[in-house]
C-alpha positions in Angstrom: 116.8 83.5 88.0 119.9 84.5 86.0 119.5 86.4 82.8 121.0 83.5 80.7 118.3 81.2 82.1 115.6 83.6 81.0 117.1 83.8 77.5 117.1 80.0 77.2 113.5 79.9 78.4 112.5 82.5 75.8 114.3 80.5 73.0 112.6 77.3 74.1 109.1 78.4 74.9 108.7 81.9 73.4 106.9 84.8 75.1 104.2 82.5 76.6 106.8 81.7 79.2 106.8 85.4 80.2 103.9 86.0 82.6 105.3 89.2 84.3 107.4 92.2 83.6 111.1 91.5 83.6 113.7 93.3 85.7 117.3 92.9 84.7 119.3 93.7 87.8 123.1 94.0 87.8 126.2 95.5 86.3 126.8 93.2 83.3 125.2 95.1 80.4 125.8 92.2 78.0 123.0 90.2 79.6 120.6 93.1 79.5 121.2 93.7 75.8 121.0 89.9 75.0 117.7 89.6 76.9 116.1 92.6 75.1 117.3 91.3 71.7 115.8 87.9 72.4 112.5 89.5 73.2 112.5 91.7 70.1 113.1 88.7 67.9 110.0 87.0 69.3 107.7 90.1 69.4 108.4 92.0 66.2 109.3 92.0 62.5 111.9 94.6 61.5 109.1 97.0 60.5 107.0 96.5 63.6 109.9 97.2 66.0 110.3 100.8 64.9 106.8 101.8 65.9 106.1 99.5 68.8 109.3 99.5 70.9 109.8 102.3 73.5 113.2 102.7 75.2 113.3 105.4 77.9 115.2 106.4 81.0 112.6 106.1 83.8 113.8 109.2 85.6 112.7 111.3 82.6 109.2 109.7 82.3 106.0 111.4 83.5 102.9 109.6 84.9 100.9 110.4 81.8 103.5 108.7 79.6 103.4 105.5 81.8 99.6 105.4 81.6 99.7 105.7 77.9 102.3 103.1 77.3 101.3 100.5 79.9 97.5 100.8 80.1 96.6 101.1 76.4 96.8 98.0 74.1 99.0 98.3 71.0 97.5 100.0 68.0 99.7 99.3 65.1 100.8 95.7 66.0 100.0 92.8 68.2 102.7 93.6 70.7 104.3 96.6 72.3 107.7 96.4 74.2 108.3 99.1 76.8 111.9 99.3 78.1 112.3 101.5 81.2 116.0 101.9 82.3 117.3 103.0 85.6 114.6 101.9 88.1 116.9 103.0 90.9 116.4 106.6 89.8 112.6 106.6 89.6 111.1 109.8 91.0 109.4 109.4 94.5 106.1 110.9 93.2 106.0 108.3 90.4 106.5 105.2 92.6 102.9 104.4 93.4 101.6 105.1 89.9 104.4 103.0 88.5 103.7 100.0 90.7 100.0 100.2 90.0 100.4 100.3 86.2 103.1 97.6 86.3 100.8 95.2 88.1 98.3 95.2 85.3 99.7 96.1 81.9 97.3 95.9 78.9 97.2 92.8 76.8 100.0 92.7 74.3 102.2 95.1 76.4 105.5 93.6 77.5 107.6 95.5 80.0 111.4 95.3 80.6 113.0 97.2 83.5 116.7 97.6 84.2 118.7 98.6 87.3 122.3 98.3 88.3 121.5 98.1 92.0 118.5 98.5 94.2 118.2 99.2 97.9 116.3 96.0 99.0 115.4 97.6 102.4 113.1 100.1 100.7 109.4 99.4 100.6 109.3 100.4 97.0 111.9 97.8 96.1 110.1 95.0 98.0 106.8 95.8 96.2 108.5 96.1 92.9 110.3 92.7 93.1 107.0 91.0 94.0 105.6 92.2 90.6 108.4 91.2 88.3 110.5 88.4 87.0 113.9 89.2 88.6 116.8 88.4 86.3 120.3 88.7 87.9 123.0 90.2 85.6 126.2 89.8 87.7 129.7 90.6 86.5 131.3 87.1 86.1 134.2 85.9 88.1 137.3 85.1 86.1 136.7 81.3 86.1 133.0 81.9 85.1 134.1 84.2 82.2 136.6 81.6 81.1 133.8 79.0 80.8 131.6 81.4 79.0 134.3 82.2 76.5 134.8 78.4 75.9 131.1 78.0 75.2 130.8 81.0 72.9 133.9 80.0 71.0 132.3 76.6 70.3 129.1 78.2 69.0 131.2 80.4 66.7 133.3 77.3 65.6 136.5 78.8 66.9 139.4 76.7 68.3 141.1 78.5 71.2 143.6 76.9 73.5 143.5 77.3 77.3 146.5 79.7 77.2 144.8 81.8 74.5 141.6 82.1 76.5 143.7 83.1 79.6 145.5 85.7 77.5 142.2 87.0 76.3 140.9 87.5 79.8 144.1 89.1 81.1 144.2 91.6 78.3 140.5 92.4 77.9 139.1 91.7 81.4 135.7 90.0 82.1 133.3 92.3 80.4 131.3 89.9 78.2 130.6 92.5 75.6 134.3 93.0 75.1 135.1 89.3 75.1 132.3 88.6 72.6 133.6 91.3 70.3 137.1 89.7 70.3 135.6 86.3 69.4 133.7 87.8 66.5 136.8 89.7 65.4 138.7 86.4 65.4 136.0 84.7 63.3 136.2 87.5 60.8 140.0 87.2 60.7 140.0 83.5 60.0 137.3 83.8 57.3 135.9 80.4 58.0 139.2 78.5 58.3 139.0 75.8 60.9 142.4 76.2 62.5 144.0 77.3 65.8 145.2 80.9 65.5 148.9 81.3 66.2 150.2 83.0 69.3 151.6 85.9 67.2 148.3 86.3 65.4 146.3 86.2 68.6 148.5 88.7 70.4 148.3 91.1 67.4 144.5 90.8 67.2 144.1 91.5 70.9 146.3 94.5 70.8 146.7 96.6 73.9 144.9 96.0 77.2 141.3 97.1 77.1 140.3 100.2 79.0 137.9 97.9 80.8 140.5 95.7 82.4 140.5 95.2 86.2 143.8 93.4 86.0 145.7 96.5 84.8 143.9 98.5 87.5 144.8 96.2 90.4 148.4 95.8 89.2 148.8 99.5 89.6 147.2 99.5 93.0 149.0 96.5 94.5 152.3 97.8 93.2 151.6 101.2 94.8 151.8 102.9 91.4 149.3 105.7 91.9 149.7 107.4 88.5 149.3 104.2 86.6 146.2 103.1 88.6 144.5 106.5 88.4 145.1 106.6 84.6 143.5 103.2 84.2 140.6 104.2 86.4 139.9 107.3 84.3 140.0 105.1 81.1 137.4 102.7 82.6 135.1 105.5 83.7 135.4 107.3 80.3 134.6 103.9 78.7 131.3 104.0 80.6 132.0 101.5 83.3 129.8 102.2 86.4 131.8 103.2 89.5 130.0 100.6 91.6 131.0 97.8 89.2 134.6 98.9 89.3 134.5 99.0 93.1 133.0 95.5 93.2 135.7 94.1 91.0 138.4 95.7 93.2 136.7 94.3 96.3 136.7 90.8 94.7 140.4 91.0 93.9 141.3 92.2 97.4 139.2 89.4 99.0 140.8 86.8 96.8 144.3 88.0 97.6 143.4 88.0 101.3 142.3 84.3 101.0 145.4 83.5 99.0 147.6 85.1 101.7 145.8 83.1 104.4 146.4 79.8 102.5 150.0 80.6 102.0 150.4 81.2 105.7 148.9 77.8 106.4 151.3 76.1 104.1 148.7 75.5 101.4 150.1 77.9 98.7 150.6 75.0 96.3 146.8 74.5 96.0 145.6 78.0 95.3 144.1 77.1 92.0 141.9 74.4 93.6 141.2 76.2 96.9 140.1 79.4 95.2 138.4 77.9 92.1 140.5 80.0 89.8 142.7 79.2 86.8 146.4 78.6 86.6 147.5 82.0 85.4 145.4 83.7 88.2 146.8 81.3 90.8 150.4 82.1 89.6 149.8 85.8 89.8 148.3 85.5 93.3 151.2 83.3 94.5 153.7 86.1 93.4 151.6 88.9 94.8 151.2 87.5 98.3 154.9 87.8 98.7 154.7 91.6 98.5 151.8 92.3 100.9 151.0 91.6 104.5 147.8 90.9 106.5 147.6 94.5 107.8 147.6 96.0 104.3 145.0 93.6 103.1 142.7 94.2 106.0 143.1 98.0 105.6 142.3 97.7 101.9 139.2 95.6 102.5 137.9 98.0 105.1 138.5 101.0 102.8 136.5 99.3 100.0 133.6 98.5 102.3 133.6 102.2 103.4 133.5 103.3 99.7 130.8 100.8 98.9 128.6 102.2 101.7 129.1 105.8 100.6 128.3 105.0 97.0 125.1 103.3 97.9 124.0 106.1 100.2 124.3 108.9 97.7 128.0 109.8 97.6 129.4 111.4 94.5 130.4 108.3 92.6 133.5 109.3 90.7 135.0 111.3 93.6 134.4 108.5 96.1 136.0 106.0 93.8 139.0 108.2 93.0 139.6 108.8 96.8 139.3 105.1 97.5 141.8 104.3 94.8 144.3 106.9 96.2 144.0 105.4 99.7 144.5 101.9 98.3 147.6 102.9 96.5 148.9 104.4 99.8 148.1 101.2 101.6 150.2 99.2 99.2 152.9 101.7 98.6 156.4 100.1 98.7 157.3 102.0 101.9 154.6 100.3 103.8 155.5 96.8 103.0 157.2 94.5 105.4 155.2 95.6 108.4 155.2 92.7 110.8 151.6 91.5 111.4 150.7 88.3 113.1 148.3 85.9 111.5 144.8 86.4 113.0 144.8 82.8 114.3 148.3 83.2 115.7 151.7 82.1 114.4 
């Protein structure tokens, strides 16, 4: 189940639709916060929440705390909400106790878990996922984010053109929290007026590119501009973006460029938008970029990202691994390495 489906179910049926603890799994923090907010609205009044909502990092929790929070019914209210963040960092000596308590929480106790990623090969993960309602919180692809912006703009009674939505995505990236903040800012700016914002107004409101902007990062990498790419990476990390999320976005861009390169080689470059399911401004950017790279560069970049992904998921120092991968990618796409002749994998 995706997180947005859970939120709709809660809005329609209330907490009676929630029969098990919820695990929000993924990198998109917006869905986690939206899901928790929906639960709080259903469970508490403003006064009740202060005393009956616990929000803790699981790695800092002791067994006695878990027993107290999950096994005892609420004292000061009908409901208690226990939010335990970072399941991937649970202590090994807590796993069995955690699973036992999670299987049978006391009446009136609702449990929310969060994790950015989990090793699904582990016994603990398999037992955990059997006990919870798993809600996926993936980072949206560009075309998915565009559709989401259209829907949210309609809810806020905003009138945005296709070009303005494309501009929003290119400047601010696909972080839903960032995108929603820009829509709210626009609504405040218009003050209830039902009109289309002008291009000049929209550009001024958006300002400079967000720190959380994969487009700015990939532009630096694919153009071999190491200093620019590294600066953007540091901005993203300092803004709180998880290294694995950044790497995933980079991997998605490299794979899409590899597919675009292949289509162009087959003489189907005019249909990139349809073939890749992206939007016109993305297709145009891809069509220009494939002229500056070759197959060997793209394959080297893809392998390097897979290598970094494996290291991050097996305990590598996250920031160092990501920075080293970025430097290698910039080297791969440096101007001096372009133009290397490389046959298409299927010949030709």
